VEXKESE-493066 format. One record per residue: residue in three letters; x, y, z of N, C-alpha, C, O, CB in turn. Coordinates in steps of 0.02 Angstrom, whole numbers, padded with zeros to 5 digits, always signed. Atoms other than C-alpha are relative to their C-alpha. Glycine has a CB too. Example, Ala and Ser with C-alpha at 12.3 -4.5 7.8 and 13.67 -1.06 7.14 Angstrom:
<pts>
ALA+00045-00059+00000+00615-00225+00390+00045+00060+00000+00097+00059+00033-00050+00001+00062/SER-00042-00059-00003+00684-00053+00357-00039+00055+00037-00014+00110+00045+00020+00023-00071/
</pts>
This chain:
<pts>
MET+00011+00033+00076+00283+01267+01231+00013+00082-00053+00026+00081-00113-00107-00046-00008/ASN-00042-00045+00030+00331+01448+01183+00062+00002-00009+00081+00020-00064-00007+00042+00018/GLN-00085+00030+00028+00523+01405+01190+00002-00041-00043+00059-00047-00067+00046-00038+00048/ARG-00007+00057+00048+00490+01273+01076-00013+00016-00072-00001-00020-00120-00045-00053+00019/PHE+00023-00030+00048+00421+01395+00956+00034+00059-00031+00043+00113-00003-00055+00013+00017/SER-00027-00071+00033+00504+01503+00817+00002+00010-00073+00008-00036-00113+00071+00013+00020/TRP+00004+00012+00062+00497+01578+00661+00012-00054-00062-00020-00086-00104+00023+00035-00007/PHE-00008+00052+00043+00599+01483+00586-00002-00083+00003+00010-00113-00049+00049+00015-00017/ASN+00051+00057+00001+00535+01313+00637-00058+00023-00051-00053-00007-00105-00032-00014+00078/ALA+00065-00018+00020+00364+01396+00570+00023+00000-00050+00002-00049-00081-00040+00053+00021/THR-00008+00000+00068+00451+01443+00403+00030-00057-00032+00011-00074-00088+00034+00052-00017/SER+00014+00068+00020+00514+01286+00384-00048-00040-00025-00060-00045-00086+00006-00024+00034/LEU+00057+00009-00018+00376+01204+00424-00045-00002-00077-00058-00045-00119-00016+00056+00054/ALA+00039-00024+00073+00276+01299+00285+00027-00005-00057-00010-00010-00106-00017+00066-00006/LEU-00026+00007+00055+00399+01289+00165+00002-00069-00040-00019-00082-00096+00054+00023+00012/GLY+00017+00064+00005+00418+01116+00168-00054-00030-00017-00046-00084-00045+00008-00019+00040/PHE+00052+00004+00024+00234+01108+00139-00016+00011-00067-00050-00017-00110-00028+00028+00031/ALA+00025-00022+00071+00230+01193+00007+00037-00020-00053+00014-00013-00109-00006+00070-00007/PHE-00023+00034+00048+00357+01111-00085-00005-00059-00018+00016-00084-00070+00042+00006+00001/LEU+00038+00073+00027+00266+00935-00053-00075+00028-00033-00093+00001-00085-00017-00065+00076/TYR+00068-00015+00043+00090+01016-00107-00028+00042-00027-00089+00049-00034-00040-00007+00017/ILE+00016-00068+00040+00104+01171-00197-00023-00052-00081-00079-00058-00105+00093+00072-00006/PRO-00006+00056+00080+00143+01038-00381-00070-00039+00013-00102-00040-00039+00087-00074-00004/ILE+00038+00029-00003-00001+00935-00308-00081+00029-00024-00130+00006-00053+00016-00018+00056/LEU+00074-00031-00001-00136+01062-00298+00004+00066-00069-00044+00101-00084-00017+00041+00097/SER+00016-00011+00054-00075+01144-00456-00007-00047-00059-00003-00034-00119+00032+00040-00009/LEU+00006+00067+00073-00096+00981-00563-00085+00007+00014-00122+00014-00035+00047-00117+00017/VAL+00065+00003+00013-00275+00984-00483-00037+00076-00004-00097+00085+00003-00028-00046+00053/ILE+00012-00100+00040-00307+01177-00531-00010-00016-00082-00066-00017-00109+00104+00073+00008/TYR-00016+00015+00049-00245+01135-00692-00048-00076-00049-00048-00075-00111+00071-00004+00022/SER+00049+00045+00015-00371+00969-00724-00061+00043-00019-00093+00039-00071-00014-00049+00059/PHE+00078-00051+00019-00518+01100-00718+00018+00065-00077-00023+00104-00101-00023+00067+00100/ASN-00016-00023+00049-00426+01182-00861-00035-00015-00061-00043-00071-00086+00053-00009-00002/SER+00063+00024+00057-00552+01226-01012+00073-00016-00071+00065-00061-00112-00084+00096-00026/SER-00045+00006+00059-00366+01253-01142+00037-00087+00008+00036-00126+00055+00068+00074+00005/LYS-00021+00051+00012-00278+01108-01213+00075-00004+00033+00111-00051+00049-00008-00010-00068/LEU-00071+00014-00046-00125+01173-01133+00010+00000+00074-00008+00046+00111+00048+00048-00016/VAL-00002-00017-00079-00078+01125-00958+00007+00051+00021-00035+00077+00058+00040-00024+00034/THR-00034-00080-00038+00013+01282-00915-00043+00058-00024-00036+00113+00005+00091+00024-00029/VAL+00049-00076+00013-00111+01412-00987-00073-00015+00018-00101-00064-00005-00003+00030-00091/TRP+00043-00017-00043-00260+01459-00882-00067+00003-00045-00068+00065-00050+00023+00064+00036/ALA+00029-00036+00048-00410+01479-01008-00097-00013+00039-00151-00030+00016+00027-00040-00094/GLY+00087+00021-00020-00577+01460-00902-00016-00058+00030-00002-00107-00004-00048-00008-00060/PHE+00027+00055-00028-00646+01337-00788-00034-00044-00036-00081-00022-00070-00035+00015+00042/SER+00031+00073+00037-00699+01164-00863+00007-00052+00038+00040-00053+00090+00035-00024-00066/THR+00012+00052-00022-00747+00996-00835+00009-00044-00053-00002-00100-00030-00055-00002+00029/LYS+00005+00015+00054-00730+00934-00995+00061-00065-00014+00051-00120-00039+00002+00066-00039/TRP-00035+00072-00012-00568+00827-00970-00034-00047+00028-00025-00106+00011+00054+00000+00039/TYR+00038+00047-00048-00673+00746-00859-00017-00049-00024+00008-00105-00020-00052+00019+00028/GLY+00066+00040+00062-00813+00679-00981+00081-00044-00059+00089-00103-00076-00077+00106-00076/ALA-00041+00023+00070-00659+00657-01121+00047-00063+00025+00062-00111-00011+00056+00071-00037/LEU-00019+00074-00041-00572+00529-00985-00032-00055+00006-00009-00112+00006+00007+00005+00060/LEU+00059+00078-00026-00722+00415-00947-00029+00007-00072-00088+00022-00066-00081+00009+00084/ASN-00009+00008+00073-00721+00409-01167+00051-00048-00030+00051-00088-00077+00015+00061-00026/ASN-00058+00038+00038-00551+00350-01175+00008-00049+00030+00025-00045+00089+00065+00029-00009/GLU-00005+00052-00021-00552+00165-01165+00060-00042+00021+00065-00092+00057-00026-00020-00033/ALA-00068+00052-00020-00362+00128-01175+00011+00035+00072+00060+00001+00090+00085+00006-00061/PHE-00018-00014-00058-00344+00221-00993-00059-00020+00040-00052-00020+00102+00021+00068+00007/LEU+00056+00047-00046-00515+00135-00931+00029-00072+00005+00031-00101+00059-00084-00006-00039/ASP-00012+00080-00021-00451-00047-00965+00064+00022+00031+00062-00003+00087+00006-00069-00068/ALA-00039+00015-00039-00286-00002-00900+00000+00020+00076+00044+00001+00116+00045+00015-00029/ALA+00034-00012-00075-00368+00065-00735-00027-00074+00034-00016-00102+00088-00073+00057-00010/PHE+00040+00042-00051-00478-00068-00708+00062-00049+00001+00070-00079+00054-00084-00035-00023/MET-00049+00064-00016-00324-00193-00741+00068+00030+00074+00088+00000+00124+00052-00024-00097/THR-00019-00020-00038-00228-00105-00643-00011+00013+00095+00028+00019+00142+00000+00030-00035/LEU+00035-00002-00067-00351-00091-00488-00016-00106+00024-00013-00130+00080-00095+00062-00019/LYS-00013+00069-00005-00366-00299-00515+00057-00028+00020+00055-00075+00059-00009-00026-00050/ILE-00056+00018-00026-00184-00318-00496+00012+00036+00054+00064+00068+00046+00048+00002-00039/ALA-00009-00053-00055-00183-00220-00345-00027-00030+00018+00010-00072+00043-00009+00065+00008/PHE+00038+00020-00068-00320-00289-00245+00036-00098+00001+00044-00127+00055-00119+00011-00014/VAL-00019+00068-00011-00253-00482-00285+00072+00000+00007+00105-00051+00013-00023-00048-00054/SER-00086+00022-00025-00076-00458-00252+00016+00033+00065+00070+00033+00096+00068+00032-00059/SER-00046-00038-00073-00077-00355-00096-00058-00047+00062-00054-00048+00123-00009+00128+00006/THR+00050+00078-00049-00231-00511-00027+00069-00048-00004+00098-00066+00048-00096-00057-00060/LEU-00068+00055-00001-00076-00627-00081+00058+00013+00036+00090-00030+00066+00031-00010-00066/ALA-00059-00033-00034+00059-00503-00013-00046-00002+00066-00012-00045+00094+00031+00083-00032/THR+00055-00002-00076-00070-00496+00155+00031-00069+00025+00073-00078+00070-00109-00006-00014/ILE+00003+00074-00037-00071-00684+00180+00067-00017+00008+00080-00037+00065-00037-00061-00042/LEU-00042+00033+00005+00097-00730+00131+00062+00050+00054+00116+00027+00071+00009-00016-00080/GLY-00027-00055-00037+00165-00570+00238-00003-00005+00076+00039-00002+00121-00034+00058-00019/THR+00012+00026-00086+00059-00612+00394+00017-00075+00031+00023-00084+00092-00082+00005+00016/MET-00050+00068-00020+00132-00801+00401+00078+00012+00000+00114-00016+00041-00010-00062-00057/ALA-00098-00007-00010+00324-00753+00378+00007+00035+00079+00038+00017+00129+00051+00074-00077/ALA-00029-00035-00082+00310-00615+00526-00027-00049+00052-00005-00038+00108-00038+00089+00024/PHE+00019+00036-00053+00214-00760+00626+00056-00050+00002+00073-00068+00058-00072-00029-00007/VAL-00058+00051+00000+00351-00881+00590+00064+00028+00040+00099-00005+00077+00023-00018-00078/LEU-00054-00043-00029+00475-00748+00645+00006+00019+00070+00055+00017+00108-00002+00055-00030/VAL+00012-00029-00074+00391-00675+00802-00020-00069+00046+00011-00081+00098-00070+00065+00001/LYS+00036+00052-00036+00298-00827+00869+00030-00091-00014+00023-00143+00019-00082+00013-00029/GLY-00022+00083+00019+00379-00988+00778+00067-00023+00049+00104+00017+00077+00030-00008-00097/ILE-00053+00036-00040+00502-01098+00869+00071+00022-00049+00067+00051-00103-00019-00095+00007/ALA-00071-00012+00036+00691-01080+00809+00015-00036-00035+00010-00095-00019+00052+00002+00031/PHE-00028+00072+00048+00759-01171+00661+00045+00026-00036+00050+00086-00049-00054-00041-00055/PRO-00064-00015+00023+00919-01191+00575-00026+00057-00081-00073+00056-00121+00049-00090-00015/GLY+00044-00065+00078+00911-01028+00427-00027+00067+00038-00012+00125+00020-00100-00043-00050/ARG+00022-00069-00001+00818-00910+00525+00012+00064-00005-00038+00099-00013-00013+00006+00029/THR-00046-00057+00015+00933-00761+00507-00003+00004-00062-00018+00058-00089+00068-00005+00021/LEU+00014-00011+00078+00930-00808+00328-00058+00010-00020-00065+00056-00060+00016-00047-00039/PHE+00071-00014+00017+00753-00817+00308-00015+00045+00036-00049+00015+00077-00047-00049+00005/SER+00012-00074-00051+00727-00648+00410+00034+00048-00039+00016+00107-00038+00037+00002+00086/ALA-00057-00056+00057+00867-00565+00279-00045-00018-00062-00069+00034-00086+00109-00029-00018/MET+00024+00007+00063+00783-00632+00129-00073+00051+00004-00087+00091-00041-00012-00085-00017/ILE+00060-00034+00007+00602-00560+00196+00014+00049-00001-00024+00085-00034-00044-00006+00037/TYR-00005-00081+00007+00671-00403+00215+00041+00024-00056+00047+00085-00050+00031+00033+00063/ALA-00053-00001+00049+00795-00399+00058-00035+00066-00027-00021+00124-00009+00011-00072-00054/PRO+00039-00033+00026+00667-00321-00045-00007+00070+00021-00010+00110-00027-00046-00030+00003/ILE+00005-00065-00038+00651-00164+00065+00061+00046-00025+00050+00107-00022+00003-00014+00085/VAL-00075-00041+00005+00832-00092+00019+00017-00060-00085+00069-00093-00093+00078-00017+00104/MET-00010+00051+00057+00831-00203-00146-00007+00060-00063-00063+00086-00059-00069-00075-00002/PRO+00009-00064+00068+00850-00054-00324-00065-00050-00021-00070-00111-00011+00086+00014-00081/GLU+00062+00047+00040+00674-00105-00416+00036-00033-00048+00026-00093-00061-00064+00043-00041/VAL-00011+00042+00059+00769-00139-00556+00046-00050-00006+00052-00087-00055+00014+00034-00046/ILE-00007+00081-00010+00859-00274-00493-00067-00032+00018-00095-00064-00026+00052-00019+00062/THR+00072+00043-00010+00704-00345-00429-00030-00009-00055-00031-00070-00060-00054+00029+00042/GLY+00033-00033+00074+00617-00300-00602+00041-00053-00044+00014-00100-00072+00021+00099-00022/LEU-00035+00060+00052+00763-00399-00701+00005-00062+00021-00010-00105-00020+00070+00012-00020/SER+00013+00052-00050+00777-00535-00562-00050-00040-00033-00038-00089-00069-00023+00026+00070/LEU+00063+00043-00002+00594-00588-00576-00013-00016-00088-00040-00064-00116-00073+00048+00043/LEU+00011+00030+00060+00613-00554-00758+00029-00071-00054+00011-00101-00105+00008+00049-00023/LEU-00041+00056+00045+00751-00680-00792-00040-00065+00025-00062-00110-00011+00096-00006+00018/LEU+00039+00070-00027+00668-00809-00670-00085+00009-00044-00118-00030-00010-00010+00001+00112/PHE+00047+00028+00045+00508-00812-00789+00004-00001-00060-00041-00017-00099-00048+00020+00006/ILE-00015+00025+00081+00589-00819-00944+00021-00075+00007+00003-00120-00031+00070+00047-00042/ALA-00029+00068-00016+00690-00973-00856-00066-00057+00017-00061-00117+00032+00055+00011+00073/ILE+00065+00035-00060+00529-01045-00783-00034-00002-00093-00029-00059-00117-00057+00074+00096/GLY+00038-00001+00069+00437-01013-00976-00059+00019+00017-00106-00016-00003-00006-00065-00039/ALA+00074-00051-00020+00290-00879-00897+00012+00026-00046+00064+00054-00063-00014+00053+00065/ASP+00028-00058+00029+00190-00809-01018+00002+00074+00039-00027+00074+00094-00070-00019-00012/ARG+00005-00047-00043+00219-00622-00958-00076+00028-00005-00115+00013-00050+00055+00049-00013/GLY+00093-00002+00028+00035-00550-00938+00001+00033+00091+00045+00038+00133-00064-00115-00030/MET+00054-00003-00069-00071-00503-00778+00021-00043+00065+00034-00019+00121-00078-00034-00022/THR-00042+00049-00054-00007-00674-00680+00058+00028+00046+00065+00040+00106+00036-00058-00040/THR-00070-00036-00008+00169-00607-00701-00003+00067+00049+00017+00075+00106+00028+00022-00077/ILE-00015-00061-00063+00148-00434-00633-00048-00026+00073-00004-00022+00116-00036+00097-00034/ILE+00009+00013-00046+00020-00499-00474+00067-00036+00050+00087-00018+00106-00053-00028-00016/LEU-00063+00029-00026+00172-00620-00441+00045+00049+00031+00043+00062+00091+00036-00033-00053/ALA-00048-00048+00003+00302-00497-00452-00020+00061+00065+00017+00068+00113+00000+00029-00083/HIS+00027-00034-00047+00189-00360-00350-00004-00048+00067-00005-00001+00107-00065+00028-00027/ALA+00013+00063-00063+00171-00495-00202+00076-00014+00033+00093-00008+00091-00035-00090-00039/THR-00060-00011-00021+00343-00516-00202+00034+00041+00051+00059+00036+00107+00019+00011-00042/PHE-00034-00089-00031+00401-00350-00157-00037+00022+00050-00009+00052+00095-00005+00071-00055/SER+00027-00036-00043+00266-00302-00062-00014-00025+00056-00038+00012+00098-00044+00024-00019/MET+00024+00047-00063+00239-00440+00071+00077+00004+00051+00098-00024+00102-00025-00099-00033/CYS-00063-00021-00039+00394-00379+00127-00019+00066+00059-00010+00054+00118+00062+00027-00061/PHE+00053-00039-00030+00306-00235+00204-00042-00005+00052-00042+00016+00110-00033+00009-00034/VAL+00070+00029-00041+00159-00302+00265+00018-00052+00050-00026-00063+00091-00058-00038-00051/SER-00040+00016-00044+00287-00415+00366+00019+00033+00043+00008+00014+00101+00039-00017-00017/VAL-00029-00042-00048+00365-00284+00447-00055+00067+00047-00045+00105+00094+00061+00034-00049/VAL+00067-00026-00035+00199-00202+00496-00043-00051+00048-00083-00039+00093-00050+00022-00060/VAL+00068+00070-00030+00107-00375+00553+00059-00002+00075+00049+00007+00136-00009-00119-00073/SER-00037-00013-00081+00276-00384+00660+00008+00022+00033+00025-00009+00084+00032+00004+00019/SER-00001-00063-00063+00279-00226+00756-00031-00030+00011+00003-00076+00034-00013+00073+00008/ARG+00061-00007-00041+00111-00271+00812+00012-00081+00022-00014-00094+00076-00081+00026-00045/LEU-00009+00070-00042+00156-00461+00853+00025+00004+00069-00005-00018+00118+00048-00046-00035/VAL-00017+00004-00046+00291-00414+00967-00010+00016+00054+00009-00012+00105+00026+00005-00007/SER+00067-00066-00058+00176-00276+01073-00042-00026+00034-00060-00012+00090-00058+00053-00037/MET+00039+00025-00032+00068-00392+01082-00001-00062+00080+00043-00104+00090-00023-00016-00054/ASP-00004+00038-00063+00021-00484+01260-00010-00073-00016-00057-00098-00047-00053+00024+00051/ASN+00004+00067+00012+00067-00659+01262-00049-00041+00042-00075-00094+00024+00063-00024+00007/SER+00063+00031-00038-00055-00695+01406-00070+00001-00032-00114-00036-00009-00009+00037+00065/LEU+00061+00027+00024-00196-00687+01308-00011-00094-00040-00047-00144-00036-00016+00060-00053/GLU-00007+00057+00066-00147-00813+01169+00024-00071+00054+00020-00122+00019+00082+00029-00075/GLU-00029+00023-00045-00075-00923+01329-00072-00019+00039-00080-00072+00070+00056+00049+00031/ALA+00070+00003-00068-00257-00905+01431-00049-00029-00078-00092-00071-00064-00039+00116+00060/ALA+00038+00040+00066-00342-00964+01249+00005-00078+00008-00042-00117+00015+00039+00020-00079/LEU-00028+00068+00010-00231-01127+01245-00017-00038+00064-00032-00098+00067+00081+00001-00014/ASP+00016+00055-00071-00259-01172+01438-00092-00001-00008-00128-00034+00030+00035+00047+00102/LEU+00077-00003-00027-00448-01135+01412-00025-00058-00085-00073-00056-00123-00047+00118+00008/GLY+00025+00045+00043-00443-01280+01288+00008+00023-00072-00019-00023-00104-00067-00013+00017/CYS+00016-00040+00075-00432-01180+01104+00089-00043-00024+00146-00045+00000-00009+00127+00003/THR-00068+00024+00041-00310-01272+00983+00036+00074-00037+00015+00130-00050-00026-00065-00070/PRO-00009-00067+00032-00182-01179+00905-00026+00054-00042-00024+00115-00034+00032-00006-00022/LEU+00058-00039+00043-00296-01130+00764-00052+00031+00019-00085+00075-00009-00029-00035-00038/ASP+00056-00052-00015-00410-01081+00862+00010+00057+00045-00038+00088+00068-00055-00033+00028/ALA-00032-00034-00067-00313-00977+00986+00009+00078-00080-00012+00136-00087+00107-00059+00057/PHE-00001-00048+00063-00259-00903+00798-00041+00054-00026-00027+00113-00036-00002-00032-00046/ARG+00056-00012+00035-00415-00874+00728-00029+00066+00046-00031+00125+00029-00050-00072-00005/SER+00033-00027-00072-00494-00806+00898+00011+00050+00026-00027+00098+00030+00008-00033+00049/VAL-00029-00066-00026-00375-00694+00982+00042+00013-00048+00027+00063-00081+00035+00001+00069/ILE-00052-00067+00019-00218-00650+00895-00017+00023-00064+00011+00076-00078+00085-00018-00004/LEU+00026-00038+00060-00308-00616+00717-00029+00052+00024+00005+00102+00012-00045-00034-00045/PRO+00037-00048-00009-00433-00503+00785+00060+00088+00045+00057+00149+00042-00068-00047+00051/LEU-00046-00063-00022-00286-00401+00886+00058+00032-00034+00090+00083-00025+00029-00016+00056/ILE-00057-00043+00032-00171-00391+00764-00046+00013-00077-00012+00027-00126+00092-00050-00009/ALA+00031-00025+00055-00311-00358+00624+00018+00074-00016+00025+00085-00076-00069-00009+00009/PRO-00009-00079+00027-00275-00158+00618+00082-00010-00040+00095+00018-00093+00001+00072+00083/ALA-00051-00009+00033-00101-00195+00574+00009-00039-00079+00042-00018-00127+00048-00017+00049/VAL+00021+00035+00065-00163-00344+00438-00028+00058-00048-00017+00058-00109-00060-00062+00015/ILE+00011-00035+00063-00243-00196+00363+00025+00072-00018+00004+00121-00050-00066+00002-00007/SER-00018-00075+00018-00140-00068+00367+00062-00026-00064+00086+00006-00111+00037+00057+00085/GLY-00057+00021+00049-00009-00190+00278-00031-00027-00066+00002-00046-00114+00049-00059+00033/TRP+00035+00015+00077-00160-00232+00142+00001+00071-00028+00023+00088-00083-00091-00035+00000/LEU-00022-00083+00030-00157-00048+00119+00045+00017-00030+00035+00032-00089+00011+00045+00039/LEU-00063-00014+00024+00017-00013+00092+00020-00052-00072+00047-00040-00126+00050-00011+00066/ALA-00024+00047+00082+00034-00170-00031-00044+00016-00060-00021+00003-00116-00010-00094+00005/PHE+00059-00025+00044-00125-00105-00128+00035+00059-00021+00030+00064-00082-00077+00014+00038/THR-00014-00054+00021-00036+00065-00139+00060+00007-00036+00072+00043-00084-00003+00035+00043/LEU-00072+00029+00057+00140-00006-00196-00016-00038-00055+00028-00047-00097+00057-00051+00034/SER+00030+00031+00059+00046-00098-00316-00034+00054-00068-00022+00052-00128-00061-00048+00034/LEU-00011-00028+00049-00021+00031-00392+00033+00079-00039+00016+00113-00088-00043-00014-00006/ASP-00033-00056+00010+00105+00170-00383+00046-00040-00053+00051-00006-00105+00034+00037+00068/ASP-00045+00047+00019+00232+00018-00459-00001+00015-00095-00050-00001-00129-00030-00084+00035/LEU-00015+00013+00046+00309+00050-00630+00066-00037-00049+00073-00065-00103-00014+00039-00003/VAL-00065+00022+00014+00476+00011-00641-00006-00090-00002+00004-00127-00050+00056+00033+00061/ILE+00007+00097+00007+00447-00190-00589-00078-00010-00061-00093-00051-00103-00031-00052+00115/ALA+00071+00033+00073+00286-00206-00712+00016+00008-00076-00005-00017-00128-00085+00054+00001/SER-00018-00013+00079+00378-00127-00845+00044-00048-00027+00062-00045-00086+00034+00068-00013/PHE-00052+00073-00001+00493-00291-00832-00036-00055-00005-00025-00095-00051+00042-00016+00067/VAL+00057+00038+00008+00354-00393-00802-00044-00033-00040-00063-00091-00044-00023+00020+00015/SER+00069+00006+00024+00225-00359-00909-00008-00030-00059+00034-00074-00059-00031+00058-00006/GLY+00001+00029+00024+00175-00420-01059-00060+00074-00062-00090+00126-00050-00009-00072+00041/PRO+00051-00068+00038+00079-00326-01228-00072+00004+00031-00111+00051+00028-00017-00012-00092/SER+00083-00026-00022-00081-00338-01155-00013-00006+00063-00068-00029+00079-00061-00039-00031/SER+00018-00004-00038-00065-00320-01005+00030+00073+00034+00071+00063+00079+00003-00057+00019/THR-00027-00050-00021-00025-00121-00968-00030+00012+00053-00086-00014+00051+00004+00047-00039/THR-00004-00045-00058-00041-00033-00805-00011+00080+00010+00023+00116-00026+00057-00008+00018/LEU+00008-00053+00022-00098+00125-00777+00054+00032-00001+00064+00073-00046-00042+00027+00025/PRO-00067-00071-00017+00070+00216-00714+00038-00013-00088+00058+00030-00126+00088-00029+00099/MET-00035+00011+00053+00142+00110-00866-00031+00041-00067+00003+00055-00117+00002-00074-00007/LYS+00035-00026+00034+00001+00193-00958+00024+00078-00023+00047+00099-00076-00056-00008+00032/ILE-00010-00056+00009+00019+00361-00923+00075+00018-00002+00093+00070-00028-00036+00030+00042/PHE-00074-00007+00016+00202+00352-00918+00037+00007-00060+00092+00035-00062+00026-00046+00021/SER-00006+00016+00072+00212+00313-01111-00022+00061-00027+00004+00094-00073-00042-00062-00026/GLN+00043-00073+00048+00083+00463-01144+00044+00059+00037+00055+00104-00003-00111+00016+00018/VAL-00055-00067-00041+00199+00596-01026+00055+00001-00047+00073+00058-00058+00040-00019+00091/ARG-00061+00006+00040+00343+00553-01140-00019+00028-00057+00029+00053-00087+00028-00069-00010/LEU-00003-00035+00034+00248+00625-01272-00042+00059+00006-00073+00086-00040-00002-00029-00042/GLY+00033-00071-00004+00176+00772-01200-00050+00005+00064-00075-00051+00064-00044+00014-00072/VAL+00032+00010-00063+00073+00793-01034-00089+00044-00030-00106+00101-00044+00059+00047+00080/SER+00053-00045+00002-00106+00812-01064-00043+00005+00037-00045-00034+00085-00028-00002-00042/PRO+00052+00012-00065-00263+00871-00973-00041-00053+00008-00087-00047+00049-00046+00047+00006/GLU+00034+00053-00042-00329+00706-00958+00036-00028+00044+00017-00049+00098-00025-00051-00034/ILE-00035+00007-00070-00185+00669-00875+00000+00023+00073+00003-00010+00125+00044+00012-00009/ASN+00026-00032-00052-00216+00792-00761-00057-00024+00036-00056-00036+00097-00012+00055-00019/ALA+00083+00022-00052-00417+00737-00717+00035-00075+00026+00029-00090+00085-00105-00017-00066/LEU-00005+00077-00005-00348+00547-00726+00055+00021+00083+00050-00012+00135+00048-00053-00093/SER-00026+00003-00079-00232+00606-00570-00021+00035+00053-00004+00030+00112+00059+00015+00006/THR+00030-00040-00045-00327+00720-00503-00049-00054+00055-00053-00053+00117-00045+00057-00047/ILE+00055+00069+00003-00459+00559-00493+00064-00046+00065+00052-00055+00125-00013-00053-00118/MET-00036+00034-00046-00311+00463-00409+00007+00011+00080-00002-00027+00128+00054+00005-00025/ILE-00008-00018-00057-00269+00582-00279-00054+00009+00068-00045+00012+00128+00024+00048-00017/ALA+00068+00006-00032-00462+00585-00230+00005-00076+00030+00011-00076+00091-00068+00012-00059/ILE+00009+00058-00022-00466+00408-00197+00054-00027+00038+00046-00072+00079-00015-00036-00047/VAL-00045+00024-00067-00293+00393-00109-00041+00070+00076-00054+00060+00135+00123+00022-00028/THR+00028-00049-00063-00367+00546+00007-00042-00032+00057-00040-00043+00117-00048+00058-00029/VAL+00076+00045-00035-00534+00457+00034+00032-00067+00048+00019-00077+00108-00061-00046-00083/GLY-00028+00065-00021-00431+00286+00060+00042+00016+00080+00054-00025+00124+00057-00031-00067/VAL-00064-00022-00073-00315+00371+00211-00018+00006+00052+00005-00015+00105+00039+00063+00004/VAL+00035-00028-00044-00452+00463+00286-00038-00063+00047-00037-00079+00106-00047+00052-00040/VAL+00025+00080-00037-00552+00292+00306+00040-00035+00042+00026-00032+00102-00012-00055-00049/ALA-00051+00004-00018-00393+00205+00342-00008+00018+00076-00034-00021+00116+00041+00035-00040/SER-00010-00009-00055-00364+00304+00492-00052+00022+00052-00036+00029+00111+00041+00033-00005/LEU+00069+00015-00035-00546+00321+00555-00004-00062+00023-00030-00079+00076-00057+00009-00042/VAL+00020+00088-00020-00543+00135+00557+00052-00010+00075+00035-00017+00134+00037-00073-00084/SER-00030-00005-00061-00393+00133+00660+00012+00037+00050+00050+00018+00094+00035-00007-00005/LYS+00013-00043-00071-00431+00283+00785-00062-00057+00029-00057-00079+00086-00037+00102-00016/ARG+00065+00027-00031-00607+00180+00805+00029-00071+00041+00009-00082+00099-00066-00018-00068/SER-00023+00069-00016-00512-00003+00834+00030+00016+00071+00010-00015+00121+00057-00035-00058/VAL-00014-00015-00036-00404+00093+00947-00030+00020+00065+00003+00016+00116+00021+00021-00023/ILE+00043-00030-00054-00533+00163+01066-00063-00062+00015-00106-00058+00059-00035+00081-00030/ASN+00032+00043-00012-00620+00015+01054+00046-00080+00057+00023-00122+00094-00027-00010-00077/GLN-00029+00049-00019-00480-00100+01108+00011+00047+00087+00001+00007+00134+00070-00027-00059/ARG-00003-00030-00058-00450+00036+01273-00054-00017+00019-00050-00058+00064+00013+00063+00004/LYS+00075+00022-00042-00625+00009+01321-00001-00058+00026-00010-00068+00086-00064-00003-00042/GLN+00008+00089-00025-00623-00188+01321+00073+00030+00051+00056+00037+00110+00017-00095-00086/GLU-00060+00020-00064-00439-00165+01428-00043+00039+00050-00067+00005+00095+00097+00034-00008/GLN+00040+00006-00069-00537-00053+01548-00059-00033+00035-00073-00039+00095-00014+00047+00009/LEU+00062+00063-00023-00687-00169+01555+00047-00042+00043+00056-00037+00104-00041-00058-00075/ALA-00071+00060-00048-00545-00307+01610+00003+00032+00045-00035+00014+00090+00086-00016-00025/ALA-00041-00034-00062-00474-00200+01726-00082+00002+00060-00088-00030+00112+00045+00106-00031/LYS+00038-00008-00044-00640-00147+01803-00029-00073+00033-00050-00076+00091-00046+00044-00028/SER+00056+00038-00027-00722-00331+01803+00067-00067+00047+00054-00122+00069-00067-00038-00084/THR-00046+00035-00027-00531-00392+01877-00005+00063+00075+00004+00029+00126+00080-00012-00058/ILE+00008-00023-00060-00551-00263+02024-00082-00012+00054-00100+00002+00111+00016+00073-00018/GLU+00096+00030-00015-00749-00328+02054+00030-00051+00035-00004-00095+00061-00068-00033-00079/
</pts>
C-alpha cells in the first residue's frame, strides 16, 4: 500500500478535485452574497433565494423543464429497455447490426447535428414546435444511454433463472415481469435517472426544437447569462446542485441496498441447495 502512495499522486488528485469543485463551491458561496455584484462579497444574505421564488419566468421554466424531463425519461426508459431486450435476448433478425448501430449512434453524434436533424423532421411532418417536440427529442437521444445501461445488466444476468420460470409454466411475459424485470430493476432505475439528468441539462437540442412558449430552464439561464450573471442565477444553480446531490445519494443508497438484498438471496439459495 505504501509503495503505491506518492506525493505526486496525492498532489494530482488534490489539483483535480480543486479544478472540478472550487468553481462550484464559489458559486454556492456567492449565492448567499447580499451584493448585486456576483464577484464582490458584501455580507451573508438569503434575499436572492426569496427573489428567485418570486421570479415567475424562472419558476415557469423550471416547472416545464421538470415535466419534460419526467415524461421524456420515462419514455426513453421504456424504449431503451425494449431495445436492450431485443438486442440481448431477442433472436437474430436481418438488419440486427444496423439496428444496434442506430441505437448507439446518438451517443457519438454531435448534439448540433441531432438537434438540426430533429428540427428538419418536425418541419417536414408539420409538427408545431413546443413541449411535445422537446419530449420526443430528449427521448430520442437519451434512450440510447438507457439501452447501454440495461444491456450491460442483461448480459451479466443468469439465464437459468428465466429458463426455470419457463419450465415451471410461466409465459414469456410472466417470466419477464416476475423474473427478469426485478433483476434488471437497478439498471432500469439507473437508466431513468441518467435520462432524467440528460434532459434537465440539455440546451443545444432543446434550442432547435422548442417553440416560443416552451422555454426550458437551461435556455432561460443561458439567455440571462448573456446579459450578465445575476445573483438569482447563483441561487438557482445552488438549488439545482442540492437536488442533484440528494438524488445521487438516494440512488447510491438504493443501489447498495439492492446489491445487499441480492447477495442475501443468493446466500439463502445456496444454503437451501446444500441442505
